[in-house]
N, C-alpha and C positions, 0 to 999 in steps of 0.2 A: 659446378665443376665441370672442368674444362680436361678431357681425356683426348691424348694424343695415340695416334695409333701409330707404331710403324712397320713398314712392312717392305719385304724382301724386292727383288726384281721382278718375281713372278707376282706380284701384289698380295701375297700372302701374307697374314698381318703375323710378325714376330716378338712383339711386344705394344705391350699400354706403358702411359706414361700418363702418372694422374699430375696436372699442372699447379693445381693448389697447394701442392707439397712444396715445390718449387717455391713458387712465390713466397711461401711462411716461411721459407729457411734462408731463403736469400736476404729477406725483409729482418729477420732475426740476426744473421749473421753482421747486418751494418749498422743493428742496432744495437749489436756487442762492440763494436769496431773492428772489427774487420777490415781489410781493404775494400776498395772498391774493384780495385784489379782478380783479387786474390778471386771476392764471391763470383766475376763475372765468369772466371775460369771454372769457378764449380758449377756455374749455372751452364756453364757449354756456349755463353756468348760470345763473339767473335772480338767483340769489343770492348774494354770497358765505357764507352760511351754509351752504349746500347742498357748496359746496366743502371747507370744513373740516370738516364730519362724515364728507363721504368719505377724506377725504388728508390727517387730523391725525396719522397714522404718520408720513408725511415731514416733519413741523416737528420732530419729537424730537431731530433732530441739530441743530436751528437753537438749541435751548433750551443747548444745550452752547456753541455759539458767543458767545451773548448773553450766556451766563457769562466766559467767557474776556475779553468784549469789554470787560465791567465792570469786571473785575478790573485788565487794564490800562489802563482810564481814571482809578483812583483813584490817591489820591497815596501812595506808600508811607509807613511809618510811620517818623518822626526823620528826613524829605525837606527839613522845612522850613527 
């Protein structure tokens, strides 16, 4: 588990952040179809490409959903 400490100017710890929850949250958001830009914003990433580089594995299932959606949307042969 990756625990990140946040400190003030004096070096005093002000809060802890458990990164494993961030990882799970962003992965689930992307698998649910939330846009990369929105997930990046919620994760606190400066740019969406950071999110895409880290979490691209979470989008592999989305590829199948995209193919299925396109297949359903295409007219069937001989249905004209």
